[in-house]
N, CA, C and O of each residue as an XYZ file, in Angstrom:
824
protein
N       8.239     22.806     17.849
C       7.588     22.605     16.559
C       8.514     21.817     15.641
O       9.721     22.057     15.606
N       7.953     20.897     14.917
C       8.739     20.062     14.027
C       8.688     20.602     12.611
O       7.629     20.986     12.114
N       9.857     20.626     11.962
C       9.881     21.068     10.563
C      10.286     19.867      9.711
O      11.370     19.398     10.058
N       9.998     19.564      9.210
C      10.185     18.587      8.171
C       9.368     18.897      6.985
O       9.407     18.162      5.999
N     -12.232      2.877      2.358
C     -11.926      3.600      1.161
C     -13.214      3.682      0.361
O     -13.355      3.133     -0.732
N     -14.013      4.301      0.888
C     -15.382      4.354      0.365
C     -15.557      5.455     -0.650
O     -16.675      5.875     -0.945
N     -14.437      5.922     -1.184
C     -14.480      7.027     -2.129
C     -14.266      6.505     -3.541
O     -13.753      5.402     -3.734
N     -14.664      7.304     -4.529
C     -14.516      6.873     -5.911
C     -13.050      6.742     -6.265
O     -12.219      7.499     -5.765
N     -12.727      5.794     -7.118
C     -11.342      5.484     -7.449
C     -11.051      5.872     -8.888
O     -11.864      5.613     -9.776
N      -9.911      6.485     -9.127
C      -9.492      6.855    -10.469
C      -8.099      6.321    -10.701
O      -7.433      5.853     -9.777
N      -7.671      6.396    -11.937
C      -6.333      5.923    -12.269
C      -5.299      6.723    -11.498
O      -5.426      7.940    -11.363
N      -4.264      6.040    -10.986
C      -3.288      6.699    -10.116
C      -2.504      7.787    -10.826
O      -1.956      8.676    -10.174
N      -2.440      7.736    -12.154
C      -1.679      8.764    -12.872
C      -2.275     10.145    -12.710
O      -1.560     11.141    -12.820
N      -3.585     10.228    -12.450
C      -4.225     11.526    -12.299
C      -3.950     12.145    -10.945
O      -4.376     13.271    -10.689
N      -3.243     11.435    -10.065
C      -2.930     11.964     -8.742
C      -1.581     12.655     -8.712
O      -1.141     13.087     -7.646
N      -0.919     12.769     -9.835
C       0.369     13.451     -9.844
C       0.159     14.927     -9.584
O      -0.880     15.485     -9.938
N       1.142     15.563     -8.967
C       1.019     16.973     -8.650
C       1.384     17.815     -9.857
O       1.893     17.307    -10.857
N       1.122     19.086     -9.751
C       1.398     19.981    -10.867
C       2.857     20.403    -10.922
O       3.273     21.055    -11.880
N       3.639     20.044     -9.915
C       5.047     20.431     -9.874
C       5.882     19.334    -10.513
O       6.246     18.366     -9.845
N       6.194     19.473    -11.817
C       6.866     18.423    -12.554
C       8.292     18.189    -12.100
O       8.871     17.146    -12.405
N       8.881     19.150    -11.369
C      10.257     18.980    -10.915
C      10.395     17.824     -9.943
O      11.507     17.359     -9.695
N       9.283     17.346     -9.384
C       9.325     16.223     -8.460
C       8.931     14.910     -9.124
O       8.729     13.904     -8.444
N       8.823     14.917    -10.439
C       8.442     13.723    -11.179
C       9.472     13.467    -12.263
O       9.878     14.394    -12.963
N       9.901     12.219    -12.410
C      10.915     11.864    -13.391
C      10.382     10.772    -14.312
O       9.510      9.992    -13.930
N      10.910     10.728    -15.517
C      10.515      9.701    -16.480
C      11.316      8.418    -16.303
O      11.113      7.450    -17.036
N      12.229      8.409    -15.330
C      13.024      7.207    -15.048
C      13.021      6.937    -13.551
O      12.702      7.832    -12.768
N      13.368      5.728    -13.137
C      13.422      5.452    -11.693
C      14.417      6.364    -10.987
O      15.481      6.671    -11.524
N      14.066      6.788     -9.794
C      14.938      7.642     -8.987
C      15.317      6.890     -7.714
O      14.480      6.243     -7.085
N      16.593      6.988     -7.347
C      17.075      6.326     -6.139
C      17.513      7.374     -5.122
O      18.244      8.307     -5.455
N      17.064      7.215     -3.894
C      17.399      8.141     -2.812
C      17.970      7.364     -1.636
O      17.692      6.177     -1.462
N      18.764      8.044     -0.839
C      19.230      7.498      0.436
C      18.514      8.240      1.558
O      18.542      9.469      1.625
N      17.880      7.486      2.422
C      17.157      8.063      3.555
C      17.925      7.770      4.830
O      18.215      6.615      5.144
N      18.246      8.809      5.549
C      18.898      8.670      6.861
C      17.923      9.200      7.897
O      17.588     10.384      7.895
N      17.473      8.331      8.775
C      16.481      8.716      9.773
C      17.115      9.524     10.904
O      16.944      9.221     12.085
N      17.846     10.552     10.507
C      18.473     11.484     11.436
C      18.380     12.883     10.848
O      18.345     13.056      9.630
N      18.342     13.869     11.717
C      18.385     15.255     11.277
C      19.827     15.741     11.268
O      20.646     15.292     12.070
N      20.133     16.657     10.359
C      21.463     17.259     10.330
C      21.613     18.359     11.367
O      22.718     18.851     11.597
N      20.516     18.746     11.990
C      20.544     19.772     13.024
C      20.805     19.116     14.373
O      20.131     18.151     14.733
N      21.753     19.617     15.104
C      22.134     19.028     16.387
C      20.958     19.014     17.358
O      20.185     19.969     17.432
N      20.838     17.919     18.100
C      19.864     17.762     19.178
C      18.417     17.878     18.683
O      17.546     18.372     19.399
N      18.175     17.425     17.473
C      16.812     17.370     16.959
C      16.564     15.983     16.372
O      17.502     15.258     16.040
N      15.283     15.628     16.249
C      14.899     14.413     15.555
C      14.556     14.770     14.115
O      14.420     15.947     13.780
N      14.417     13.761     13.265
C      14.045     14.047     11.890
C      14.646     13.050     10.926
O      15.067     11.962     11.319
N      14.683     13.432      9.652
C      15.314     12.585      8.645
C      15.891     13.471      7.545
O      15.482     14.617      7.360
N      16.843     12.907      6.831
C      17.514     13.612      5.748
C      17.517     12.709      4.531
O      17.818     11.520      4.643
N      17.184     13.259      3.358
C      17.086     12.479      2.133
C      18.085     13.011      1.124
O      18.128     14.211      0.854
N      18.891     12.115      0.567
C      19.917     12.453     -0.410
C      19.552     11.866     -1.773
O      18.947     10.797     -1.852
N      19.921     12.568     -2.840
C      19.725     12.007     -4.172
C      20.927     11.161     -4.564
O      21.822     10.928     -3.752
N      20.944     10.703     -5.808
C      22.014      9.799     -6.261
C      23.373     10.486     -6.315
O      24.408      9.820     -6.361
N      23.371     11.816     -6.309
C      24.639     12.561     -6.335
C      25.134     12.901     -4.934
O      26.144     13.588     -4.779
N      24.426     12.423     -3.917
C      24.828     12.709     -2.550
C      24.393     14.066     -2.050
O      24.877     14.528     -1.017
N      23.482     14.719     -2.767
C      23.006     16.048     -2.375
C      21.739     15.920     -1.530
O      20.881     15.083     -1.811
N      21.629     16.745     -0.506
C      20.423     16.760      0.315
C      19.286     17.371     -0.504
O      19.419     18.474     -1.033
N      18.170     16.650     -0.604
C      17.037     17.155     -1.383
C      15.778     17.336     -0.532
O      14.916     18.149     -0.866
N      15.670     16.586      0.560
C      14.531     16.725      1.469
C      15.033     16.585      2.895
O      16.045     15.934      3.158
N      14.292     17.220      3.825
C      14.667     17.073      5.228
C      13.475     17.336      6.134
O      12.550     18.071      5.788
N      13.526     16.722      7.288
C      12.573     16.970      8.364
C      13.397     17.234      9.614
O      14.207     16.398     10.013
N      13.197     18.389     10.234
C      13.909     18.748     11.463
C      12.872     18.915     12.574
O      12.110     19.881     12.583
N      12.853     17.980     13.493
C      11.850     17.963     14.558
C      12.493     18.437     15.859
O      13.337     17.744     16.427
N      12.095     19.610     16.326
C      12.661     20.177     17.539
C      11.921     19.707     18.790
O      12.294     20.066     19.906
N      10.883     18.911     18.605
C      10.132     18.377     19.737
C      10.462     16.901     19.924
O      11.414     16.393     19.331
N       9.680     16.217     20.743
C       9.919     14.802     20.981
C       9.564     13.992     19.745
O       8.846     14.470     18.866
N      10.068     12.767     19.680
C       9.759     11.896     18.558
C       8.258     11.607     18.527
O       7.601     11.538     19.566
N       7.732     11.439     17.307
C       6.308     11.177     17.175
C       5.465     12.414     17.345
O       4.328     12.329     17.811
N       5.998     13.568     16.977
C       5.275     14.834     17.132
C       3.959     14.804     16.365
O       3.817     14.071     15.387
N       2.996     15.610     16.816
C       1.695     15.688     16.150
C       1.728     16.557     14.899
O       0.772     16.556     14.123
N       2.808     17.294     14.693
C       2.930     18.115     13.497
C       4.387     18.140     13.059
O       5.280     18.436     13.852
N       4.619     17.826     11.784
C       5.973     17.923     11.230
C       5.890     18.573      9.862
O       4.837     18.584      9.225
N       7.014     19.113      9.423
C       7.094     19.775      8.131
C       8.139     19.080      7.263
O       9.294     18.934      7.662
N       7.730     18.663      6.098
C       8.677     18.151      5.113
C       9.142     19.316      4.259
O       8.328     20.024      3.667
N      10.461     19.516      4.197
C      11.023     20.669      3.498
C      12.005     20.232      2.427
O      12.519     19.113      2.458
N      12.260     21.118      1.487
C      13.354     20.898      0.556
C      14.637     21.443      1.177
O      14.637     21.885      2.325
N      15.715     21.409      0.426
C      17.013     21.821      0.968
C      17.001     23.276      1.429
O      17.660     23.626      2.408
N      16.253     24.122      0.724
C      16.232     25.552      1.037
C      15.329     25.888      2.214
O      15.274     27.039      2.648
N      14.620     24.887      2.733
C      13.739     25.136      3.866
C      12.310     25.470      3.475
O      11.496     25.805      4.335
N      11.995     25.382      2.185
C      10.616     25.605      1.749
C       9.761     24.408      2.140
O      10.138     23.265      1.882
N       8.621     24.661      2.756
C       7.758     23.579      3.227
C       6.985     22.997      2.048
O       6.295     23.719      1.328
N       7.107     21.684      1.858
C       6.378     20.987      0.804
C       5.101     20.353      1.334
O       4.064     20.374      0.671
N       5.186     19.788      2.538
C       4.025     19.183      3.178
C       4.040     19.509      4.669
O       5.079     19.454      5.326
N       2.874     19.847      5.178
C       2.650     19.881      6.619
C       1.863     18.632      6.969
O       0.795     18.393      6.406
N       2.376     17.837      7.889
C       1.758     16.551      8.227
C       1.267     16.597      9.665
O       2.042     16.834     10.592
N      -0.010     16.371      9.839
C      -0.643     16.398     11.154
C      -1.126     15.004     11.528
O      -1.615     14.250     10.686
N      -0.980     14.679     12.801
C      -1.464     13.381     13.287
C      -2.779     13.561     14.021
O      -2.947     14.505     14.793
N      -3.714     12.647     13.776
C      -4.990     12.614     14.470
C      -5.223     11.202     14.983
O      -4.812     10.230     14.350
N      -5.875     11.093     16.116
C      -6.213      9.789     16.665
C      -7.711      9.591     16.561
O      -8.491     10.387     17.084
N      -8.112      8.516     15.875
C      -9.517      8.183     15.683
C      -9.784      6.815     16.294
O      -9.449      5.786     15.705
N     -10.383      6.811     17.470
C     -10.662      5.571     18.193
C      -9.358      4.785     18.359
O      -8.428      5.277     18.997
N      -9.271      3.570     17.794
C      -8.072      2.752     17.963
C      -7.060      2.987     16.841
O      -5.977      2.402     16.854
N      -7.400      3.831     15.880
C      -6.526      4.050     14.746
C      -5.918      5.442     14.804
O      -6.452      6.358     15.429
N      -4.784      5.565     14.131
C      -4.152      6.867     13.981
C      -4.224      7.282     12.521
O      -4.184      6.447     11.617
N      -4.329      8.560     12.312
C      -4.441      9.089     10.952
C      -3.495     10.263     10.806
O      -3.354     11.086     11.710
N      -2.845     10.326      9.647
C      -1.965     11.444      9.338
C      -2.504     12.160      8.110
O      -2.875     11.526      7.122
N      -2.542     13.475      8.178
C      -3.051     14.290      7.090
C      -1.927     15.123      6.514
O      -1.243     15.845      7.240
N      -1.738     15.025      5.227
C      -0.680     15.774      4.561
C      -1.233     16.926      3.756
O      -2.014     16.723      2.826
N      -0.830     18.144      4.109
C      -1.291     19.356      3.435
C      -0.140     19.950      2.631
O       0.991     20.028      3.110
N      -0.438     20.362      1.418
C       0.592     20.974      0.576
C       0.657     22.467      0.873
O       0.306     23.301      0.037
N       1.111     22.783      2.076
C       1.212     24.174      2.503
C       2.158     24.258      3.684
O       2.667     23.242      4.158
N       2.393     25.477      4.159
C       3.292     25.680      5.300
C       2.573     25.527      6.632
O       3.177     25.713      7.688
N       1.286     25.189      6.591
C       0.554     24.909      7.823
C      -0.021     26.106      8.526
O      -0.569     25.963      9.619
N       0.080     27.290      7.941
C      -0.401     28.490      8.622
C      -1.911     28.676      8.486
O      -2.544     29.253      9.370
N      -2.484     28.199      7.402
C      -3.916     28.371      7.166
C      -4.516     27.044      6.709
O      -4.780     26.846      5.523
N      -4.727     26.144      7.659
C      -5.215     24.810      7.320
C      -6.711     24.646      7.547
O      -7.293     23.648      7.123
N      -7.337     25.604      8.207
C      -8.725     25.425      8.638
C      -9.650     25.098      7.471
O     -10.504     24.219      7.588
N      -9.491     25.788      6.356
C     -10.391     25.599      5.224
C      -9.766     24.778      4.105
O     -10.304     24.711      3.000
N      -8.637     24.158      4.393
C      -7.962     23.367      3.379
C      -8.311     21.895      3.499
O      -8.485     21.365      4.596
N      -8.409     21.248      2.351
C      -8.570     19.804      2.328
C      -7.188     19.172      2.215
O      -6.380     19.634      1.410
N      -6.888     18.137      2.988
C      -5.564     17.519      2.890
C      -5.340     16.892      1.522
O      -6.267     16.382      0.894
N      -4.088     16.942      1.076
C      -3.726     16.290     -0.180
C      -3.767     14.776     -0.033
O      -4.202     14.068     -0.942
N      -3.307     14.276      1.128
C      -3.411     12.835      1.358
C      -3.802     12.553      2.802
O      -3.540     13.343      3.709
N      -4.435     11.402      2.983
C      -4.768     10.853      4.296
C      -4.117      9.487      4.414
O      -4.256      8.657      3.515
N      -3.414      9.242      5.501
C      -2.791      7.946      5.756
C      -3.324      7.408      7.077
O      -3.212      8.063      8.114
N      -3.898      6.229      7.034
C      -4.500      5.628      8.224
C      -3.911      4.253      8.452
O      -3.938      3.397      7.567
N      -3.369      4.044      9.665
C      -2.793      2.730      9.940
C      -3.909      1.698     10.050
O      -4.921      1.929     10.712
N      -3.713      0.563      9.395
C      -4.750     -0.463      9.323
C      -4.348     -1.770      9.981
O      -5.204     -2.618     10.235
N      -3.070     -1.954     10.261
C      -2.629     -3.229     10.825
C      -1.354     -3.027     11.624
O      -0.391     -2.435     11.136
N      -1.352     -3.514     12.833
C      -0.135     -3.550     13.652
C      -0.063     -4.933     14.276
O      -0.803     -5.235     15.213
N       0.819     -5.770     13.764
C       0.893     -7.146     14.244
C       2.347     -7.573     14.284
O       3.014     -7.611     13.250
N       2.844     -7.896     15.470
C       4.213     -8.359     15.661
C       5.216     -7.384     15.008
O       6.193     -7.793     14.382
N       4.935     -6.093     15.179
C       5.866     -5.092     14.661
C       5.651     -4.728     13.210
O       6.280     -3.795     12.711
N       4.754     -5.459     12.503
C       4.487     -5.141     11.108
C       3.422     -4.054     11.019
O       2.365     -4.152     11.642
N       3.712     -3.022     10.242
C       2.810     -1.899     10.113
C       2.331     -1.781      8.670
O       3.079     -2.062      7.734
N       1.112     -1.375      8.503
C       0.619     -1.046      7.174
C      -0.363      0.087      7.310
O      -0.974      0.272      8.363
N      -0.515      0.844      6.247
C      -1.505      1.921      6.273
C      -2.088      2.114      4.885
O      -1.447      1.829      3.873
N      -3.301      2.597      4.861
C      -4.020      2.895      3.629
C      -3.912      4.390      3.374
O      -4.102      5.199      4.282
N      -3.608      4.750      2.141
C      -3.425      6.148      1.798
C      -4.469      6.557      0.765
O      -4.638      5.889     -0.255
N      -5.152      7.634      1.031
C      -6.106      8.210      0.089
C      -5.567      9.550     -0.374
O      -5.205     10.396      0.443
N      -5.512      9.746     -1.689
C      -4.899     10.943     -2.262
C      -5.924     11.683     -3.106
O      -6.638     11.078     -3.906
N      -5.990     12.983     -2.925
C      -6.876     13.816     -3.727
C      -6.283     14.027     -5.109
O      -5.121     14.412     -5.236
N      -7.063     13.780     -6.131
C      -6.602     13.956     -7.502
C      -6.409     15.439     -7.804
O      -7.277     16.259     -7.504
N      -5.267     15.779     -8.399
C      -5.009     17.173     -8.761
C      -5.833     17.601     -9.967
O      -6.107     18.789    -10.141
N      -6.230     16.644    -10.801
C      -6.996     16.961    -11.994
C      -8.498     16.966    -11.726
O      -9.246     17.708    -12.362
N      -8.937     16.128    -10.777
C     -10.361     16.042    -10.442
C     -10.480     16.000     -8.926
O     -10.487     14.916     -8.343
N     -10.575     17.167     -8.267
C     -10.539     17.240     -6.800
C     -11.591     16.384     -6.098
O     -11.412     16.019     -4.936
N     -12.690     16.060     -6.792
C     -13.732     15.263     -6.161
C     -13.434     13.767     -6.219
O     -14.163     12.967     -5.632
N     -12.391     13.393     -6.907
C     -12.025     11.991     -7.032
C     -10.787     11.682     -6.192
O     -10.034     12.578     -5.808
N     -10.600     10.410     -5.922
C      -9.512      9.991     -5.047
C      -8.746      8.822     -5.661
O      -9.302      8.018     -6.409
N      -7.472      8.747     -5.331
C      -6.643      7.591     -5.661
C      -6.261      6.905     -4.365
O      -6.288      7.524     -3.301
N      -5.905      5.631     -4.446
C      -5.609      4.871     -3.240
C      -4.275      4.137     -3.359
O      -3.938      3.579     -4.404
N      -3.537      4.157     -2.269
C      -2.261      3.471     -2.179
C      -2.219      2.690     -0.868
O      -3.025      2.910      0.036
N      -1.268      1.784     -0.794
C      -1.050      1.049      0.450
C       0.434      1.044      0.765
O       1.263      0.769     -0.102
N       0.758      1.346      1.997
C       2.140      1.276      2.489
C       2.212      0.137      3.484
O       1.427      0.088      4.431
N       3.147     -0.783      3.279
C       3.268     -1.916      4.196
C       4.725     -2.241      4.446
O       5.572     -2.102      3.563
N       5.002     -2.673      5.659
C       6.367     -2.997      6.051
C       6.812     -4.302      5.412
O       6.003     -5.178      5.108
N       8.137     -4.407      5.215
C       8.763     -5.610      4.683
C       9.715     -6.158      5.729
O       9.847     -5.594      6.816
N      10.378     -7.259      5.400
C      11.358     -7.828      6.318
C      12.457     -6.801      6.580
O      12.992     -6.208      5.643
N      12.784     -6.595      7.825
C      13.739     -5.561      8.203
C      13.036     -4.501      9.023
O      11.824     -4.321      8.902
N      13.777     -3.806      9.849
C      13.168     -2.897     10.816
C      12.378     -1.771     10.166
O      11.292     -1.435     10.637
N      12.899     -1.177      9.092
C      12.236     -0.033      8.490
C      11.916     -0.226      7.011
O      11.423      0.701      6.369
N      12.181     -1.400      6.459
C      11.922     -1.641      5.042
C      10.420     -1.595      4.775
O       9.622     -2.020      5.611
N      10.043     -1.082      3.616
C       8.626     -0.988      3.281
C       8.464     -0.870      1.769
O       9.429     -0.647      1.039
N       7.219     -1.026      1.318
C       6.875     -0.779     -0.076
C       5.564     -0.023     -0.137
O       4.743     -0.101      0.777
N       5.377      0.711     -1.227
C       4.142      1.444     -1.479
C       3.569      0.932     -2.791
O       4.260      0.929     -3.809
N       2.326      0.503     -2.776
C       1.675     -0.004     -3.974
C       0.456      0.852     -4.307
O      -0.146      1.463     -3.424
N       0.099      0.888     -5.597
C      -1.087      1.628     -5.997
C      -2.316      0.726     -5.953
O      -2.237     -0.414     -5.496
N      -3.445      1.234     -6.426
C      -4.694      0.479     -6.332
C      -4.691     -0.776     -7.193
O      -5.515     -1.668     -6.992
N      -3.762     -0.855     -8.162
C      -3.631     -2.052     -8.998
C      -2.643     -3.056     -8.429
O      -2.392     -4.096     -9.039
N      -2.079     -2.752     -7.262
C      -1.102     -3.645     -6.649
C       0.298     -3.481     -7.189
O       1.184     -4.265     -6.849
N       0.523     -2.468     -8.033
C       1.848     -2.238     -8.607
C       2.712     -1.443     -7.633
O       2.242     -0.496     -7.002
N       3.970     -1.834     -7.518
C       4.886     -1.136     -6.618
C       5.268      0.206     -7.236
O       5.733      0.259     -8.375
N       5.073      1.286     -6.488
C       5.476      2.621     -6.950
C       6.727      3.104     -6.229
O       7.416      3.999     -6.720
N       7.029      2.522     -5.068
C       8.248      2.875     -4.336
C       8.563      1.751     -3.355
O       7.664      1.093     -2.831
N       9.846      1.546     -3.119
C      10.266      0.494     -2.193
C      11.557      0.920     -1.498
O      12.463      1.467     -2.127
N      11.625      0.663     -0.205
C      12.807      1.041      0.579
C      13.328     -0.165      1.339
O      12.563     -0.912      1.949
N      14.632     -0.342      1.293
C      15.289     -1.423      2.025
C      16.567     -0.895      2.656
O      17.078      0.159      2.280
N      17.065     -1.645      3.616
C      18.299     -1.246      4.296
C      19.423     -1.075      3.292
O      19.631     -1.930      2.432
N      20.138      0.015      3.401
C      21.165      0.353      2.417
C      22.410     -0.511      2.576
O      22.847     -0.804      3.690
N      22.970     -0.911      1.440
C      24.232     -1.632      1.402
C      25.298     -0.775      0.744
O      25.013     -0.013     -0.180
N      26.517     -0.902      1.220
C      27.628     -0.209      0.583
C      27.967     -0.916     -0.729
O      27.431     -1.985     -1.019
N      28.855     -0.317     -1.516
C      29.252     -0.923     -2.787
C      29.937     -2.272     -2.583
O      29.967     -3.100     -3.493
N      30.487     -2.492     -1.386
C      31.138     -3.770     -1.092
C      30.171     -4.784     -0.487
O      30.567     -5.896     -0.137
N      28.893     -4.393     -0.366
C      27.885     -5.331      0.124
C      27.656     -5.296      1.619
O      26.909     -6.122      2.143
N      28.281     -4.358      2.323
C      28.126     -4.259      3.766
C      26.863     -3.449      4.083
O      26.660     -2.361      3.543
N      26.023     -3.995      4.963
C      24.817     -3.268      5.356
C      25.176     -2.104      6.271
O      25.988     -2.241      7.185
N      24.568     -0.979      6.014
C      24.749      0.174      6.885
C      23.776      0.079      8.055
O      23.126     -0.952      8.227
N      23.663      1.125      8.858
C      22.822      1.078     10.050
C      21.357      0.859      9.718
O      20.925      1.073      8.585
N      20.592      0.426     10.725
C      19.165      0.167     10.526
C      18.403      1.406     10.081
O      17.336      1.294      9.479
N      18.938      2.582     10.370
C      18.221      3.820     10.055
C      18.664      4.441      8.737
O      18.355      5.601      8.466
N      19.392      3.677      7.906
C      19.815      4.153      6.589
C      19.188      3.252      5.530
O      19.439      2.047      5.505
N      18.377      3.836      4.660
C      17.622      3.075      3.674
C      17.928      3.541      2.256
O      18.276      4.699      2.025
N      17.793      2.621      1.323
C      17.794      2.967     -0.089
C      16.353      2.951     -0.571
O      15.663      1.938     -0.454
N      15.902      4.067     -1.110
C      14.531      4.198     -1.606
C      14.557      4.310     -3.123
O      15.243      5.171     -3.674
N      13.810      3.439     -3.799
C      13.670      3.501     -5.253
C      12.241      3.911     -5.571
O      11.289      3.250     -5.155
N      12.097      5.004     -6.310
C      10.785      5.510     -6.720
C      10.635      5.267     -8.218
O      11.509      5.639     -9.001
N       9.546      4.652     -8.611
C       9.316      4.310    -10.004
C       9.043      5.564    -10.844
O       8.709      6.613    -10.295
N       9.185      5.458    -12.183
C       8.957      6.622    -13.057
C       7.533      7.174    -12.939
O       6.586      6.446    -12.640
N       7.415      8.472    -13.182
C       6.127      9.180    -13.237
C       5.395      9.171    -11.893
O       4.169      9.277    -11.844
N       6.150      9.043    -10.817
C       5.593      9.103     -9.466
C       6.199     10.315     -8.770
O       7.414     10.508     -8.801
N       5.369     11.118     -8.154
C       5.826     12.318     -7.447
C       6.643     11.897     -6.224
O       6.091     11.406     -5.239
N       7.960     12.093     -6.295
C       8.776     11.619     -5.177
C       8.659     12.503     -3.949
O       8.997     12.051     -2.855
N       8.195     13.748     -4.075
C       7.951     14.541     -2.865
C       6.782     13.950     -2.074
O       6.798     13.957     -0.843
N       5.774     13.444     -2.776
C       4.657     12.748     -2.129
C       5.145     11.475     -1.450
O       4.745     11.177     -0.324
N       6.012     10.718     -2.134
C       6.558      9.491     -1.544
C       7.345      9.810     -0.280
O       7.225      9.099      0.718
N       8.148     10.873     -0.308
C       8.911     11.248      0.881
C       7.962     11.695      1.995
O       8.252     11.501      3.176
N       6.829     12.293      1.619
C       5.817     12.603      2.627
C       5.330     11.340      3.323
O       5.122     11.341      4.537
N       5.147     10.253      2.558
C       4.733      8.982      3.159
C       5.872      8.359      3.969
O       5.631      7.706      4.984
N       7.104      8.561      3.522
C       8.256      8.111      4.312
C       8.251      8.806      5.671
O       8.546      8.191      6.696
N       7.914     10.089      5.667
C       7.826     10.843      6.919
C       6.769     10.248      7.841
O       6.999     10.081      9.039
N       5.610      9.929      7.271
C       4.552      9.284      8.056
C       5.042      7.955      8.621
O       4.801      7.646      9.788
N       5.721      7.178      7.803
C       6.220      5.872      8.239
C       7.227      6.036      9.381
O       7.224      5.259     10.337
N       8.081      7.044      9.275
C       9.029      7.320     10.355
C       8.321      7.707     11.634
O       8.750      7.324     12.722
N       7.234      8.467     11.514
C       6.448      8.838     12.696
C       5.780      7.613     13.298
O       5.712      7.487     14.520
N       5.285      6.711     12.461
C       4.659      5.482     12.948
C       5.642      4.658     13.775
O       5.267      4.016     14.756
N       6.909      4.690     13.358
C       7.952      3.927     14.059
C       8.637      4.754     15.147
O       9.600      4.290     15.758
N       8.155      5.968     15.396
C       8.739      6.863     16.401
C      10.219      7.104     16.139
O      11.030      7.142     17.064
N      10.559      7.268     14.856
C      11.941      7.557     14.469
C      12.169      9.050     14.258
O      13.312      9.509     14.240
N      11.087      9.809     14.097
C      11.235     11.239     13.807
C      10.766     12.073     14.994
O      10.812     13.302     14.941
């Protein structure tokens, strides 16, 4: 077990979660390492600007597992992410729970891959509004130049998060699996890390 658009559209601000501790009024920068700190497991580890671990995924199964858990440092599950295959497309469902009782739950977000061409990946994300459950917000995640670089845009085409290969203070690029992620203000970064998890699964890194 791993631990880690035909719908109505509303303004993306209404899709923020009720947990304000994951939302900041200023840009937040994170370091993503596509490795688990647990020996002999797959996953990823996310550090804040102070070098503290804030999110992690520990996958005890093979890479590309059908179920992973995104956790905080204390091991509390923030998202359970399930993979589904629909014809030629793959879909990932993110639930804001520990995954024990999902039968009657509606996923918080749906991510569906829409393009795979010469290694470039993109997916469409539909998010349930926390203020109006019957309404949806839409985002797009698409790869950029570089093996794991990507950006996330909202329905207006505005960038809400972007990740690129990390550079040291002296300008030296670190490994391909180490990224700098910048999340724009008033965006739930736990949700963004949930999409990072999906992106890692798409690339069979987790």
